[in-house]
C-alpha positions in Angstrom: 102.3 96.7 76.7 102.7 95.8 80.3 104.7 92.7 80.5 102.8 90.8 83.3 105.2 88.6 85.4 104.3 85.2 86.0 103.9 83.9 89.8 106.5 81.8 91.2 104.6 78.9 92.9 106.0 76.3 95.4 103.1 73.5 96.2 100.7 75.9 95.2 101.8 78.3 97.1 103.1 81.8 95.9 106.4 83.0 97.2 107.6 86.4 97.5 109.3 88.5 94.6 112.9 88.0 94.6 112.6 84.4 95.9 113.5 81.5 93.8 112.4 78.0 93.6 115.9 75.6 93.7 117.0 72.4 93.6 119.5 71.3 96.1 121.8 70.4 93.5 121.8 74.1 92.3 122.8 75.6 95.9 125.0 72.4 97.0 127.3 69.9 96.4 125.7 66.2 97.5 128.1 63.7 99.1 131.2 65.7 97.6 133.9 63.4 98.9 134.0 59.9 100.2 136.8 57.5 101.3 138.2 55.0 98.3 138.1 51.3 99.0 142.1 51.4 98.6 142.0 53.8 101.7 144.9 52.7 104.1 143.6 50.1 106.6 145.6 51.8 109.5 143.9 55.1 108.5 141.9 56.2 111.8 139.1 58.5 111.9 135.4 59.3 114.0 132.6 57.3 112.7 129.1 58.9 112.6 126.5 55.8 112.2 122.4 56.9 111.7 121.9 55.7 115.2 124.5 58.3 116.5 122.4 61.9 115.2 120.1 62.8 118.1 117.0 64.4 116.2 116.2 66.4 119.5 119.2 68.2 120.0 121.0 67.6 116.6 124.1 66.6 118.5 126.3 63.7 117.5 127.9 60.8 118.8 131.4 59.3 117.5 133.3 56.0 117.6 136.8 56.2 116.9 137.9 53.3 114.4 140.4 52.1 112.0 139.5 51.8 108.4 140.2 48.1 108.3 137.8 47.6 110.9 135.3 49.9 110.2 131.7 48.9 108.4 131.8 49.1 104.8 129.2 51.8 105.1 131.8 54.4 106.6 132.8 56.2 103.2 131.2 60.0 103.4 134.1 62.2 104.1 132.4 65.2 106.6 133.9 69.0 107.1 132.6 71.9 108.8 130.0 73.6 107.6 128.4 70.3 106.2 125.2 69.2 107.1 124.4 65.4 107.6 121.0 64.4 106.3 119.7 60.9 107.0 118.6 59.3 103.9 117.2 56.2 105.5 113.6 57.1 107.2 114.3 60.9 106.8 111.1 61.8 108.1 112.5 60.9 111.4 114.8 64.0 111.0 118.2 62.4 111.9 120.3 65.7 110.7 122.9 67.7 112.1 124.8 70.8 111.0 128.9 70.7 111.6 129.3 73.6 113.3 132.6 73.2 114.9 136.0 72.2 113.4 136.4 68.7 112.8 139.2 66.4 111.5 139.0 62.9 109.9 135.3 62.7 110.6 133.4 60.0 108.5 129.8 59.3 108.1 127.9 56.0 107.1 126.6 56.3 103.5 123.2 56.0 105.2 123.4 59.8 105.3 123.8 62.4 102.5 126.5 64.9 103.2 125.3 68.4 102.0 128.0 71.1 101.4 126.1 74.7 100.7 128.2 76.8 98.0 125.5 79.1 97.1 123.4 79.5 100.2 123.5 79.9 104.0 124.1 76.4 105.0 122.1 77.4 108.4 119.1 78.5 106.5 119.3 75.2 104.3 119.6 73.2 107.9 116.3 75.1 108.9 114.5 74.2 105.8 115.4 70.4 106.2 112.6 70.5 109.3 109.9 72.3 107.2 106.5 71.0 106.2 107.9 71.6 102.4 110.3 69.1 102.7 108.3 66.8 104.7 105.8 66.7 101.7 108.9 65.9 99.1 110.0 63.0 101.3 106.2 61.6 101.6 106.3 61.7 97.9 109.8 60.2 97.4 108.7 57.1 99.9 104.7 56.6 99.1 104.6 53.1 97.7 108.5 52.2 98.7 109.1 48.9 100.1 112.3 50.7 101.9 111.8 53.8 103.7 115.2 55.5 102.3 115.8 58.0 99.2 119.5 58.4 97.4 121.8 60.9 96.8 119.9 61.5 93.4 116.8 62.2 95.4 118.4 64.9 97.2 120.0 66.5 94.4 116.5 67.0 93.0 114.8 68.2 96.2 113.6 71.8 95.9 113.7 74.9 98.2 112.5 78.4 98.0 115.2 80.5 98.2 115.2 84.1 99.5 118.2 86.6 98.7 121.3 85.6 100.8 120.9 88.5 103.5 117.1 87.2 103.9 118.5 83.6 104.4 121.1 84.5 107.0 118.4 87.0 109.1 115.6 84.2 108.9 118.2 81.4 109.8 119.2 83.6 113.1 115.7 83.8 113.9 115.1 80.3 113.9 118.4 79.5 115.4 117.4 81.6 118.8 114.5 79.4 118.9 116.5 76.3 118.8 119.0 77.8 121.5 115.9 78.5 123.8 114.6 74.9 123.4 118.3 73.4 123.8 118.5 75.8 127.0 115.3 74.2 128.4 116.2 70.6 127.4 119.6 70.8 129.2 117.4 72.2 132.4 115.1 69.2 132.3 118.5 66.7 132.2 119.6 68.5 134.8 116.0 68.3 137.2 115.8 64.7 136.1 119.2 64.0 137.4 118.4 65.4 140.2 115.3 63.7 140.6 117.3 60.3 140.4 119.6 61.3 143.0 116.7 62.4 145.4 115.0 58.7 144.6 118.3 57.0 145.1 119.0 58.6 148.4 115.4 59.2 149.8 114.0 55.8 149.1 116.6 53.7 150.3 117.1 55.8 153.9 120.5 57.0 153.0 119.7 60.5 153.4 116.5 61.6 155.8 114.6 64.4 155.7 114.4 66.6 158.7 112.3 65.4 161.7 112.4 62.0 160.7 114.7 59.4 162.9 112.4 56.5 163.5 114.2 53.1 162.4 112.6 51.6 159.0 110.9 48.4 159.3 111.0 45.3 156.8 107.7 44.0 155.3 106.6 41.4 153.0 104.7 42.9 150.0 101.8 40.7 151.2 101.7 42.7 154.6 101.1 45.6 152.7 99.2 44.7 149.3 96.6 42.3 148.9 96.4 40.9 145.0 93.7 42.0 142.8 92.2 39.1 140.6 88.5 40.7 139.9 87.5 39.4 136.7 86.2 42.0 133.9 82.7 40.6 134.1 81.2 44.1 133.5 82.4 44.1 129.9 84.5 46.9 130.4 86.1 47.9 126.8 89.2 50.2 128.1 91.9 47.4 127.0 95.3 48.8 128.3 98.9 47.6 128.4 101.9 48.7 130.7 104.5 50.4 128.8 107.8 50.7 131.0 108.3 54.3 129.8 104.3 55.4 129.6 102.7 54.0 132.2 98.9 52.2 131.5 98.1 53.0 127.7 95.2 51.9 125.8 96.6 49.2 123.3 94.7 50.8 120.5 97.0 53.7 121.2 100.2 51.7 121.8 100.0 48.9 119.3 97.7 50.7 116.6 95.3 48.0 117.0 93.6 46.1 119.9 95.3 42.7 120.2 93.3 41.6 123.2 90.7 38.9 122.3 87.3 40.2 121.6 85.9 38.6 124.7 87.6 40.1 127.7 85.6 38.4 130.6 88.3 36.4 132.0 90.6 39.5 132.1 91.5 41.4 134.8 90.0 44.6 136.1 91.8 47.0 137.9 90.6 50.2 139.2 92.1 53.6 139.7 95.2 53.7 142.3 95.7 49.9 142.0 99.5 48.9 140.7 100.4 46.1 138.0 103.6 44.4 137.6 104.5 44.0 134.3 106.7 40.8 133.7 108.4 41.9 130.5 111.7 43.5 130.6 112.9 46.6 128.3 115.2 49.5 128.2 115.6 50.9 131.7 113.3 48.1 133.2 115.1 45.0 132.8 113.4 43.0 135.8 110.3 44.6 134.5 107.9 47.5 135.6 105.2 48.2 138.2 102.8 51.0 137.7 100.1 52.7 139.3 96.8 53.2 137.1 95.7 57.0 137.3 94.5 58.1 133.8 91.3 55.7 133.7 89.1 54.9 136.4 88.8 51.3 135.4 90.8 49.5 132.9 91.3 45.8 131.5 94.5 44.1 131.5 96.0 40.7 130.8 96.2 38.0 133.5 99.9 38.0 132.9 100.4 40.9 134.9 100.2 40.7 138.8 98.0 43.2 140.0 97.3 44.3 143.4 96.2 46.8 145.8 96.9 48.8 148.9 95.6 46.8 152.2 93.6 48.7 154.4 96.0 48.8 157.3 97.2 52.1 156.6 100.7 51.2 156.6 101.6 52.1 152.9 101.0 55.5 151.2 100.2 55.0 147.4 102.0 58.0 146.2 105.3 56.8 147.9 104.9 53.1 146.5 104.1 54.8 142.9 107.9 56.5 143.3 109.3 53.2 145.1 108.3 50.9 142.3 109.3 53.6 139.6 112.8 53.8 141.1 113.3 49.8 140.3 113.5 49.4 144.2 112.1 45.8 143.5 114.8 44.7 141.5 117.2 43.4 143.6 114.5 41.0 145.1 113.4 40.2 141.7 116.9 38.9 140.3 116.5 36.0 143.4 113.0 34.6 142.0 113.0 35.0 138.4 113.8 31.4 137.7 116.1 30.2 135.1 115.3 30.3 131.8 112.6 32.9 132.3 113.6 35.2 129.7 111.8 33.3 126.9 109.6 35.6 124.5 110.8 38.4 126.9 108.7 37.5 129.8 110.3 36.9 133.2 109.0 33.8 135.2 107.7 35.4 138.5 105.2 33.6 140.0 102.5 35.8 142.2 103.7 33.9 145.2 107.1 34.8 145.0 106.4 38.1 144.0 104.3 38.8 147.3 107.1 37.3 149.1 109.8 39.9 148.4 110.7 41.8 151.5 111.4 45.5 151.5 112.5 47.9 154.0 110.4 51.1 154.3 109.9 54.0 157.0 106.6 54.8 158.6 103.4 56.4 156.9 104.1 60.1 157.7 107.9 59.6 156.3 106.6 57.9 153.2 104.1 60.8 152.6 107.1 63.2 153.1 109.1 61.8 150.7 106.4 61.1 148.2 105.8 65.1 148.3 109.6 65.8 147.7 109.5 63.4 144.8 106.6 64.6 143.3 107.6 68.5 143.7 110.3 67.3 141.5 107.9 65.8 138.9 106.2 68.8 138.8 109.4 70.7 138.0 110.2 68.4 135.1 106.8 68.6 133.6 106.6 72.3 133.5 110.0 72.5 131.8 108.5 69.7 129.5 105.6 71.9 128.6 107.7 75.0 128.1 109.8 72.9 125.6 106.7 71.6 123.6 105.6 75.1 123.7 108.9 76.6 122.1 108.9 73.7 119.5 105.2 74.5 118.5 106.0 78.3 118.2 109.2 77.6 116.2 107.1 75.2 113.8 104.7 78.4 113.6 107.3 80.5 112.6 109.1 78.3 110.0 105.9 78.0 108.3 105.5 81.5 107.6 109.1 82.6 107.1 110.3 79.7 105.4 107.5 80.5 102.6 107.9 84.1 102.7 104.3 84.8 104.5 106.1 86.7 106.9 109.8 88.6 106.2 112.0 89.2 108.4 113.2 93.0 109.0 116.8 93.0 107.6 119.4 95.3 109.5 119.9 98.4 107.4 123.7 98.8 106.3 
């Protein structure tokens, strides 16, 4: 009789011959070492909290602290080769592999410290970003009041494990994708710094473009813009909010629901190309944000916003002012007109009359247009790199789906 071997399945997916489904506890130590409560108070170490791991580039930041002053969660001992895996909201993928030599590195108990012993730590690290592990996180978290798992849960996580040479080969392929993504991200950071430098110099007149020598003139905003107060009598349903980071965003996308009242006749209706000032402050925008409507022909906004459009005098280039406002060039004036006590509920107390009385110094229309073109070119370069990074991430995701399940095999180098 011929022996029929049972198929090995992982989440109903057949895995190749020679692969094994293992629990994490079979291939790694979980939280192998921890500081004890009686540790000397003057013991100094580098501390890693949950917020110190960047899920985009896997880098970590540390804070040098004494044990006597450290948070009570500072307990997990971390060594070179260990994997830090956040057990609080693990779906956010705040994971990091400690590739460099470290000394006196301590992590929060909000991490599981995974020390590979019978597998490649690089392979195990890549697996933490797979759909297979995401599915297991979901099963553990569904119905839970607090989005966290514990060390026992980590030990019971499953992984389809190929032989060690194949583990290393797969990790190498996926690692090269990580390197390409990180190289692109570094280029994006460099381009963004250059754009910031250009804005700081071109929008203030510290640096002039070749061929422009006329003196800049001072204007009130009311000289260049008319306030927009048209009401939504046509019943437009594109209700948006202004995000400092994203611009005009549908409320249903931003809040996952529509927070406006059902009747929006008294809301303002803004048209494409017009601007709105949101008096709410946020990270990077301490005095609110002014955005230009570009993605919708018309949009409905709260009357808390100060909305305005360019006068027909021809002295203001909308593309220039989109960059001007994005560079927070109004902040200096806003600090003077935002009244005392005006930060209640995160909303600055800026009246429309004060806003339009703000004075700014700008070049003539031709120089505005030339500056806008330079800055738009910088934006295009950044957008192309971001699109490239997104494409690389999608490519890596596709590779993970086939390589980490054995659907596609990596050719091993022959000895």
